[in-house]
C-alpha positions, 0 to 999 in steps of 0.5 A: 514805215514804222516809228523806230521808237515803237519798233524798239519797245520791249513789248514789240520786241517780245511779240516779234520773238514770240512769233519767232518761237521764243515762247518761254519765259526763263528765270534763274533758279535758287541754285543759279541755273536757268529754268522755265518759270514753272521750274520744270526744266533746268539748264546749266550754262553749257546747255544755253546759247544767247541768240540775240539781245536787245537794250532798252532805255526809259523815255523819261529816265536814261538810267532806267535801262534794261536788256532782253536776251533771246535764249535757246537751250540744247533741248530746243526750248526757246525763250527770253529773260530780262534784266536791269542795268546798274544797281537794280540788276539781278546778280544771278542773271548777270552771273549766269549769262556771263558764264554762257558768254565765257563758254563762247556760246554767245551770239552764234554768228550764223543767226545774223 
């Protein structure tokens, strides 16, 4: 049996998601839309679905928390984006994902 801490590390979750086809690293562009790191493809909240998310807490500092989102676009691109909690959070990431959630496109239950 795998150690639970090891199983839930950010690197291990990212590796598992990569194996499941979530190969793109996403970011939020200057205009507030989701895009690939190369900014070749850009997506509005209507074109994105949250497939899953994972929360992580720092071992030495419980306030050192982050969240990793597994996303899929309407064009079939699958990837991840991460953000911090609290004062270090990127407001653009929070705003974009809140819009996706408000559209009711978060966590499609058929994926569970």
